[in-house]
PDB file of N, CA, C and O in Angstrom:
ATOM      1  N   MET A   1     -13.264  -0.692   0.837  1.00  0.00           N
ATOM      2  CA  MET A   1     -12.953  -0.222  -0.496  1.00  0.00           C
ATOM      3  C   MET A   1     -11.440  -0.036  -0.670  1.00  0.00           C
ATOM      4  O   MET A   1     -10.885  -0.309  -1.734  1.00  0.00           O
ATOM      5  N   ASN A   2     -10.795   0.430   0.389  1.00  0.00           N
ATOM      6  CA  ASN A   2      -9.354   0.660   0.303  1.00  0.00           C
ATOM      7  C   ASN A   2      -8.590  -0.656   0.167  1.00  0.00           C
ATOM      8  O   ASN A   2      -7.520  -0.688  -0.441  1.00  0.00           O
ATOM      9  N   TYR A   3      -9.129  -1.739   0.726  1.00  0.00           N
ATOM     10  CA  TYR A   3      -8.455  -3.032   0.585  1.00  0.00           C
ATOM     11  C   TYR A   3      -8.503  -3.517  -0.863  1.00  0.00           C
ATOM     12  O   TYR A   3      -7.551  -4.138  -1.335  1.00  0.00           O
ATOM     13  N   ILE A   4      -9.588  -3.246  -1.564  1.00  0.00           N
ATOM     14  CA  ILE A   4      -9.684  -3.623  -2.974  1.00  0.00           C
ATOM     15  C   ILE A   4      -8.710  -2.789  -3.803  1.00  0.00           C
ATOM     16  O   ILE A   4      -8.059  -3.296  -4.716  1.00  0.00           O
ATOM     17  N   LEU A   5      -8.624  -1.508  -3.472  1.00  0.00           N
ATOM     18  CA  LEU A   5      -7.675  -0.646  -4.162  1.00  0.00           C
ATOM     19  C   LEU A   5      -6.240  -1.103  -3.917  1.00  0.00           C
ATOM     20  O   LEU A   5      -5.384  -0.958  -4.790  1.00  0.00           O
ATOM     21  N   ALA A   6      -5.975  -1.653  -2.740  1.00  0.00           N
ATOM     22  CA  ALA A   6      -4.626  -2.148  -2.423  1.00  0.00           C
ATOM     23  C   ALA A   6      -4.224  -3.309  -3.331  1.00  0.00           C
ATOM     24  O   ALA A   6      -3.039  -3.507  -3.599  1.00  0.00           O
ATOM     25  N   ILE A   7      -5.192  -4.062  -3.797  1.00  0.00           N
ATOM     26  CA  ILE A   7      -4.879  -5.168  -4.710  1.00  0.00           C
ATOM     27  C   ILE A   7      -4.432  -4.638  -6.064  1.00  0.00           C
ATOM     28  O   ILE A   7      -3.523  -5.189  -6.685  1.00  0.00           O
ATOM     29  N   LEU A   8      -5.072  -3.567  -6.518  1.00  0.00           N
ATOM     30  CA  LEU A   8      -4.777  -3.046  -7.845  1.00  0.00           C
ATOM     31  C   LEU A   8      -3.615  -2.055  -7.850  1.00  0.00           C
ATOM     32  O   LEU A   8      -2.701  -2.167  -8.667  1.00  0.00           O
ATOM     33  N   LEU A   9      -3.655  -1.085  -6.938  1.00  0.00           N
ATOM     34  CA  LEU A   9      -2.643  -0.021  -6.878  1.00  0.00           C
ATOM     35  C   LEU A   9      -2.219   0.217  -5.425  1.00  0.00           C
ATOM     36  O   LEU A   9      -2.739   1.126  -4.777  1.00  0.00           O
ATOM     37  N   PRO A  10      -1.304  -0.569  -4.915  1.00  0.00           N
ATOM     38  CA  PRO A  10      -0.903  -0.425  -3.521  1.00  0.00           C
ATOM     39  C   PRO A  10      -0.422   0.984  -3.123  1.00  0.00           C
ATOM     40  O   PRO A  10      -0.783   1.445  -2.041  1.00  0.00           O
ATOM     41  N   PRO A  11       0.365   1.678  -3.936  1.00  0.00           N
ATOM     42  CA  PRO A  11       0.796   3.013  -3.505  1.00  0.00           C
ATOM     43  C   PRO A  11      -0.363   3.995  -3.321  1.00  0.00           C
ATOM     44  O   PRO A  11      -0.332   4.823  -2.410  1.00  0.00           O
ATOM     45  N   LEU A  12      -1.376   3.909  -4.171  1.00  0.00           N
ATOM     46  CA  LEU A  12      -2.521   4.804  -4.046  1.00  0.00           C
ATOM     47  C   LEU A  12      -3.319   4.510  -2.780  1.00  0.00           C
ATOM     48  O   LEU A  12      -3.805   5.435  -2.129  1.00  0.00           O
ATOM     49  N   SER A  13      -3.457   3.260  -2.432  1.00  0.00           N
ATOM     50  CA  SER A  13      -4.174   2.926  -1.204  1.00  0.00           C
ATOM     51  C   SER A  13      -3.393   3.368   0.032  1.00  0.00           C
ATOM     52  O   SER A  13      -3.993   3.693   1.057  1.00  0.00           O
ATOM     53  N   ILE A  14      -2.073   3.385  -0.053  1.00  0.00           N
ATOM     54  CA  ILE A  14      -1.261   3.879   1.062  1.00  0.00           C
ATOM     55  C   ILE A  14      -1.458   5.377   1.233  1.00  0.00           C
ATOM     56  O   ILE A  14      -1.466   5.874   2.359  1.00  0.00           O
ATOM     57  N   VAL A  15      -1.616   6.103   0.131  1.00  0.00           N
ATOM     58  CA  VAL A  15      -1.915   7.538   0.205  1.00  0.00           C
ATOM     59  C   VAL A  15      -3.245   7.753   0.914  1.00  0.00           C
ATOM     60  O   VAL A  15      -3.357   8.618   1.782  1.00  0.00           O
ATOM     61  N   PHE A  16      -4.252   6.965   0.543  1.00  0.00           N
ATOM     62  CA  PHE A  16      -5.571   7.101   1.166  1.00  0.00           C
ATOM     63  C   PHE A  16      -5.561   6.697   2.636  1.00  0.00           C
ATOM     64  O   PHE A  16      -6.437   7.108   3.397  1.00  0.00           O
ATOM     65  N   ALA A  17      -4.587   5.900   3.038  1.00  0.00           N
ATOM     66  CA  ALA A  17      -4.462   5.521   4.447  1.00  0.00           C
ATOM     67  C   ALA A  17      -3.783   6.614   5.261  1.00  0.00           C
ATOM     68  O   ALA A  17      -3.692   6.510   6.484  1.00  0.00           O
ATOM     69  N   GLY A  18      -3.305   7.663   4.593  1.00  0.00           N
ATOM     70  CA  GLY A  18      -2.720   8.789   5.307  1.00  0.00           C
ATOM     71  C   GLY A  18      -1.209   8.780   5.400  1.00  0.00           C
ATOM     72  O   GLY A  18      -0.649   9.432   6.282  1.00  0.00           O
ATOM     73  N   ARG A  19      -0.540   8.071   4.528  1.00  0.00           N
ATOM     74  CA  ARG A  19       0.922   7.997   4.547  1.00  0.00           C
ATOM     75  C   ARG A  19       1.490   8.375   3.181  1.00  0.00           C
ATOM     76  O   ARG A  19       2.002   7.507   2.474  1.00  0.00           O
ATOM     77  N   PRO A  20       1.411   9.665   2.789  1.00  0.00           N
ATOM     78  CA  PRO A  20       1.828  10.047   1.431  1.00  0.00           C
ATOM     79  C   PRO A  20       3.323   9.880   1.163  1.00  0.00           C
ATOM     80  O   PRO A  20       3.699   9.476   0.063  1.00  0.00           O
ATOM     81  N   PHE A  21       4.178  10.175   2.129  1.00  0.00           N
ATOM     82  CA  PHE A  21       5.615  10.026   1.904  1.00  0.00           C
ATOM     83  C   PHE A  21       5.981   8.565   1.675  1.00  0.00           C
ATOM     84  O   PHE A  21       6.762   8.249   0.778  1.00  0.00           O
ATOM     85  N   LEU A  22       5.425   7.690   2.474  1.00  0.00           N
ATOM     86  CA  LEU A  22       5.668   6.258   2.303  1.00  0.00           C
ATOM     87  C   LEU A  22       5.133   5.772   0.959  1.00  0.00           C
ATOM     88  O   LEU A  22       5.727   4.895   0.332  1.00  0.00           O
ATOM     89  N   ALA A  23       4.021   6.334   0.521  1.00  0.00           N
ATOM     90  CA  ALA A  23       3.456   5.948  -0.773  1.00  0.00           C
ATOM     91  C   ALA A  23       4.393   6.311  -1.916  1.00  0.00           C
ATOM     92  O   ALA A  23       4.519   5.555  -2.879  1.00  0.00           O
ATOM     93  N   ILE A  24       5.043   7.449  -1.819  1.00  0.00           N
ATOM     94  CA  ILE A  24       6.005   7.850  -2.862  1.00  0.00           C
ATOM     95  C   ILE A  24       7.181   6.884  -2.892  1.00  0.00           C
ATOM     96  O   ILE A  24       7.619   6.469  -3.965  1.00  0.00           O
ATOM     97  N   VAL A  25       7.686   6.529  -1.734  1.00  0.00           N
ATOM     98  CA  VAL A  25       8.810   5.583  -1.658  1.00  0.00           C
ATOM     99  C   VAL A  25       8.394   4.222  -2.211  1.00  0.00           C
ATOM    100  O   VAL A  25       9.135   3.601  -2.973  1.00  0.00           O
ATOM    101  N   VAL A  26       7.216   3.768  -1.824  1.00  0.00           N
ATOM    102  CA  VAL A  26       6.728   2.473  -2.314  1.00  0.00           C
ATOM    103  C   VAL A  26       6.527   2.517  -3.823  1.00  0.00           C
ATOM    104  O   VAL A  26       6.840   1.549  -4.517  1.00  0.00           O
ATOM    105  N   PHE A  27       6.007   3.626  -4.337  1.00  0.00           N
ATOM    106  CA  PHE A  27       5.805   3.746  -5.782  1.00  0.00           C
ATOM    107  C   PHE A  27       7.130   3.660  -6.531  1.00  0.00           C
ATOM    108  O   PHE A  27       7.219   3.014  -7.576  1.00  0.00           O
ATOM    109  N   LEU A  28       8.158   4.313  -5.994  1.00  0.00           N
ATOM    110  CA  LEU A  28       9.464   4.296  -6.651  1.00  0.00           C
ATOM    111  C   LEU A  28      10.105   2.904  -6.643  1.00  0.00           C
ATOM    112  O   LEU A  28      10.945   2.602  -7.491  1.00  0.00           O
ATOM    113  N   ILE A  29       9.718   2.075  -5.705  1.00  0.00           N
ATOM    114  CA  ILE A  29      10.224   0.702  -5.664  1.00  0.00           C
ATOM    115  C   ILE A  29       9.300  -0.239  -6.421  1.00  0.00           C
ATOM    116  O   ILE A  29       9.751  -1.198  -7.046  1.00  0.00           O
ATOM    117  N   TRP A  30       7.993   0.046  -6.361  1.00  0.00           N
ATOM    118  CA  TRP A  30       6.967  -0.829  -6.943  1.00  0.00           C
ATOM    119  C   TRP A  30       7.066  -0.915  -8.466  1.00  0.00           C
ATOM    120  O   TRP A  30       6.997  -2.009  -9.025  1.00  0.00           O
ATOM    121  N   VAL A  31       7.224   0.213  -9.137  1.00  0.00           N
ATOM    122  CA  VAL A  31       7.238   0.227 -10.603  1.00  0.00           C
ATOM    123  C   VAL A  31       8.410  -0.589 -11.168  1.00  0.00           C
ATOM    124  O   VAL A  31       8.189  -1.449 -12.020  1.00  0.00           O
ATOM    125  N   PRO A  32       9.645  -0.344 -10.720  1.00  0.00           N
ATOM    126  CA  PRO A  32      10.730  -1.195 -11.260  1.00  0.00           C
ATOM    127  C   PRO A  32      10.582  -2.668 -10.868  1.00  0.00           C
ATOM    128  O   PRO A  32      10.950  -3.557 -11.636  1.00  0.00           O
ATOM    129  N   ALA A  33      10.048  -2.921  -9.684  1.00  0.00           N
ATOM    130  CA  ALA A  33       9.867  -4.309  -9.263  1.00  0.00           C
ATOM    131  C   ALA A  33       8.863  -5.020 -10.171  1.00  0.00           C
ATOM    132  O   ALA A  33       9.049  -6.189 -10.510  1.00  0.00           O
ATOM    133  N   LEU A  34       7.807  -4.318 -10.561  1.00  0.00           N
ATOM    134  CA  LEU A  34       6.843  -4.915 -11.484  1.00  0.00           C
ATOM    135  C   LEU A  34       7.467  -5.175 -12.848  1.00  0.00           C
ATOM    136  O   LEU A  34       7.234  -6.217 -13.461  1.00  0.00           O
ATOM    137  N   LEU A  35       8.251  -4.229 -13.310  1.00  0.00           N
ATOM    138  CA  LEU A  35       8.838  -4.368 -14.640  1.00  0.00           C
ATOM    139  C   LEU A  35       9.902  -5.466 -14.702  1.00  0.00           C
ATOM    140  O   LEU A  35       9.946  -6.234 -15.663  1.00  0.00           O
ATOM    141  N   PHE A  36      10.746  -5.542 -13.694  1.00  0.00           N
ATOM    142  CA  PHE A  36      11.863  -6.487 -13.735  1.00  0.00           C
ATOM    143  C   PHE A  36      11.492  -7.890 -13.286  1.00  0.00           C
ATOM    144  O   PHE A  36      12.098  -8.863 -13.736  1.00  0.00           O
ATOM    145  N   SER A  37      10.497  -8.010 -12.399  1.00  0.00           N
ATOM    146  CA  SER A  37      10.146  -9.347 -11.914  1.00  0.00           C
ATOM    147  C   SER A  37       8.924  -9.918 -12.621  1.00  0.00           C
ATOM    148  O   SER A  37       8.563 -11.074 -12.402  1.00  0.00           O
ATOM    149  N   GLY A  38       8.296  -9.128 -13.454  1.00  0.00           N
ATOM    150  CA  GLY A  38       7.123  -9.620 -14.157  1.00  0.00           C
ATOM    151  C   GLY A  38       5.900  -9.748 -13.266  1.00  0.00           C
ATOM    152  O   GLY A  38       4.992 -10.517 -13.579  1.00  0.00           O
ATOM    153  N   GLY A  39       5.857  -9.024 -12.179  1.00  0.00           N
ATOM    154  CA  GLY A  39       4.701  -9.058 -11.289  1.00  0.00           C
ATOM    155  C   GLY A  39       4.830 -10.005 -10.111  1.00  0.00           C
ATOM    156  O   GLY A  39       3.902 -10.124  -9.311  1.00  0.00           O
ATOM    157  N   LEU A  40       5.959 -10.679  -9.991  1.00  0.00           N
ATOM    158  CA  LEU A  40       6.127 -11.636  -8.892  1.00  0.00           C
ATOM    159  C   LEU A  40       6.222 -10.956  -7.521  1.00  0.00           C
ATOM    160  O   LEU A  40       5.927 -11.580  -6.502  1.00  0.00           O
ATOM    161  N   THR A  41       6.627  -9.697  -7.492  1.00  0.00           N
ATOM    162  CA  THR A  41       6.750  -8.992  -6.215  1.00  0.00           C
ATOM    163  C   THR A  41       5.475  -8.238  -5.832  1.00  0.00           C
ATOM    164  O   THR A  41       5.397  -7.669  -4.743  1.00  0.00           O
ATOM    165  N   HIS A  42       4.480  -8.232  -6.716  1.00  0.00           N
ATOM    166  CA  HIS A  42       3.251  -7.489  -6.437  1.00  0.00           C
ATOM    167  C   HIS A  42       2.554  -7.945  -5.149  1.00  0.00           C
ATOM    168  O   HIS A  42       2.077  -7.087  -4.406  1.00  0.00           O
ATOM    169  N   PRO A  43       2.469  -9.245  -4.844  1.00  0.00           N
ATOM    170  CA  PRO A  43       1.836  -9.647  -3.576  1.00  0.00           C
ATOM    171  C   PRO A  43       2.515  -9.061  -2.337  1.00  0.00           C
ATOM    172  O   PRO A  43       1.851  -8.809  -1.331  1.00  0.00           O
ATOM    173  N   MET A  44       3.812  -8.845  -2.400  1.00  0.00           N
ATOM    174  CA  MET A  44       4.512  -8.243  -1.266  1.00  0.00           C
ATOM    175  C   MET A  44       3.999  -6.823  -1.013  1.00  0.00           C
ATOM    176  O   MET A  44       3.807  -6.426   0.136  1.00  0.00           O
ATOM    177  N   PHE A  45       3.780  -6.071  -2.072  1.00  0.00           N
ATOM    178  CA  PHE A  45       3.289  -4.708  -1.924  1.00  0.00           C
ATOM    179  C   PHE A  45       1.822  -4.682  -1.500  1.00  0.00           C
ATOM    180  O   PHE A  45       1.399  -3.767  -0.793  1.00  0.00           O
ATOM    181  N   ILE A  46       1.053  -5.667  -1.920  1.00  0.00           N
ATOM    182  CA  ILE A  46      -0.334  -5.776  -1.470  1.00  0.00           C
ATOM    183  C   ILE A  46      -0.368  -6.003   0.037  1.00  0.00           C
ATOM    184  O   ILE A  46      -1.142  -5.359   0.745  1.00  0.00           O
ATOM    185  N   LEU A  47       0.458  -6.907   0.525  1.00  0.00           N
ATOM    186  CA  LEU A  47       0.505  -7.173   1.965  1.00  0.00           C
ATOM    187  C   LEU A  47       0.972  -5.946   2.740  1.00  0.00           C
ATOM    188  O   LEU A  47       0.452  -5.664   3.820  1.00  0.00           O
ATOM    189  N   LEU A  48       1.928  -5.226   2.214  1.00  0.00           N
ATOM    190  CA  LEU A  48       2.384  -3.999   2.857  1.00  0.00           C
ATOM    191  C   LEU A  48       1.250  -2.985   2.941  1.00  0.00           C
ATOM    192  O   LEU A  48       1.043  -2.374   3.989  1.00  0.00           O
ATOM    193  N   ALA A  49       0.520  -2.803   1.857  1.00  0.00           N
ATOM    194  CA  ALA A  49      -0.590  -1.855   1.845  1.00  0.00           C
ATOM    195  C   ALA A  49      -1.680  -2.283   2.819  1.00  0.00           C
ATOM    196  O   ALA A  49      -2.231  -1.443   3.531  1.00  0.00           O
ATOM    197  N   TRP A  50      -2.004  -3.586   2.863  1.00  0.00           N
ATOM    198  CA  TRP A  50      -3.027  -4.061   3.796  1.00  0.00           C
ATOM    199  C   TRP A  50      -2.604  -3.832   5.237  1.00  0.00           C
ATOM    200  O   TRP A  50      -3.428  -3.458   6.072  1.00  0.00           O
ATOM    201  N   PHE A  51      -1.337  -4.050   5.537  1.00  0.00           N
ATOM    202  CA  PHE A  51      -0.844  -3.825   6.888  1.00  0.00           C
ATOM    203  C   PHE A  51      -0.964  -2.347   7.265  1.00  0.00           C
ATOM    204  O   PHE A  51      -1.373  -2.030   8.382  1.00  0.00           O
ATOM    205  N   ILE A  52      -0.618  -1.451   6.360  1.00  0.00           N
ATOM    206  CA  ILE A  52      -0.691  -0.015   6.645  1.00  0.00           C
ATOM    207  C   ILE A  52      -2.139   0.434   6.792  1.00  0.00           C
ATOM    208  O   ILE A  52      -2.442   1.247   7.665  1.00  0.00           O
ATOM    209  N   ILE A  53      -3.035  -0.078   5.960  1.00  0.00           N
ATOM    210  CA  ILE A  53      -4.453   0.262   6.075  1.00  0.00           C
ATOM    211  C   ILE A  53      -5.000  -0.217   7.414  1.00  0.00           C
ATOM    212  O   ILE A  53      -5.713   0.521   8.094  1.00  0.00           O
ATOM    213  N   PHE A  54      -4.670  -1.446   7.794  1.00  0.00           N
ATOM    214  CA  PHE A  54      -5.144  -1.986   9.068  1.00  0.00           C
ATOM    215  C   PHE A  54      -4.589  -1.183  10.237  1.00  0.00           C
ATOM    216  O   PHE A  54      -5.308  -0.910  11.198  1.00  0.00           O
ATOM    217  N   GLN A  55      -3.328  -0.805  10.163  1.00  0.00           N
ATOM    218  CA  GLN A  55      -2.704  -0.012  11.214  1.00  0.00           C
ATOM    219  C   GLN A  55      -3.377   1.354  11.343  1.00  0.00           C
ATOM    220  O   GLN A  55      -3.601   1.830  12.456  1.00  0.00           O
ATOM    221  N   ALA A  56      -3.696   1.976  10.232  1.00  0.00           N
ATOM    222  CA  ALA A  56      -4.365   3.277  10.260  1.00  0.00           C
ATOM    223  C   ALA A  56      -5.769   3.158  10.828  1.00  0.00           C
ATOM    224  O   ALA A  56      -6.208   4.028  11.580  1.00  0.00           O
ATOM    225  N   ALA A  57      -6.477   2.096  10.479  1.00  0.00           N
ATOM    226  CA  ALA A  57      -7.836   1.895  11.005  1.00  0.00           C
ATOM    227  C   ALA A  57      -7.799   1.622  12.506  1.00  0.00           C
ATOM    228  O   ALA A  57      -8.665   2.101  13.237  1.00  0.00           O
ATOM    229  N   THR A  58      -6.824   0.871  12.970  1.00  0.00           N
ATOM    230  CA  THR A  58      -6.688   0.588  14.399  1.00  0.00           C
ATOM    231  C   THR A  58      -6.358   1.864  15.178  1.00  0.00           C
ATOM    232  O   THR A  58      -6.915   2.102  16.249  1.00  0.00           O
ATOM    233  N   ALA A  59      -5.469   2.664  14.647  1.00  0.00           N
ATOM    234  CA  ALA A  59      -5.119   3.923  15.307  1.00  0.00           C
ATOM    235  C   ALA A  59      -6.320   4.871  15.342  1.00  0.00           C
ATOM    236  O   ALA A  59      -6.529   5.576  16.328  1.00  0.00           O
ATOM    237  N   ARG A  60      -7.099   4.885  14.273  1.00  0.00           N
ATOM    238  CA  ARG A  60      -8.280   5.736  14.216  1.00  0.00           C
ATOM    239  C   ARG A  60      -9.328   5.261  15.226  1.00  0.00           C
ATOM    240  O   ARG A  60     -10.004   6.087  15.839  1.00  0.00           O
ATOM    241  N   ALA A  61      -9.472   3.954  15.408  1.00  0.00           N
ATOM    242  CA  ALA A  61     -10.439   3.401  16.354  1.00  0.00           C
ATOM    243  C   ALA A  61     -10.023   3.701  17.803  1.00  0.00           C
ATOM    244  O   ALA A  61     -10.873   3.922  18.666  1.00  0.00           O
ATOM    245  N   ARG A  62      -8.729   3.706  18.056  1.00  0.00           N
ATOM    246  CA  ARG A  62      -8.255   3.993  19.415  1.00  0.00           C
ATOM    247  C   ARG A  62      -8.475   5.451  19.781  1.00  0.00           C
ATOM    248  O   ARG A  62      -8.742   5.767  20.940  1.00  0.00           O
ATOM    249  N   ARG A  63      -8.366   6.350  18.792  1.00  0.00           N
ATOM    250  CA  ARG A  63      -8.578   7.771  19.072  1.00  0.00           C
ATOM    251  C   ARG A  63     -10.032   8.074  19.372  1.00  0.00           C
ATOM    252  O   ARG A  63     -10.332   8.945  20.189  1.00  0.00           O
ATOM    253  N   ASP A  64     -10.935   7.363  18.720  1.00  0.00           N
ATOM    254  CA  ASP A  64     -12.373   7.644  18.898  1.00  0.00           C
ATOM    255  C   ASP A  64     -12.929   7.080  20.169  1.00  0.00           C
ATOM    256  O   ASP A  64     -14.118   7.239  20.446  1.00  0.00           O
TER     257      ASP A  64
END
């Protein structure tokens, strides 16, 4: 479910992955990037969110 959310709202999915400070930084970069590039940079933020979600899931699996 978090991967689908990463497609629509990458900063929110980063919050759900457990990285709230990084989500704030990404949000502050994401909004102007969407406005000035017309959405061309959105895939970059999707990939960033997917990487962070995968990293959090891997770390959680190693702890268990």
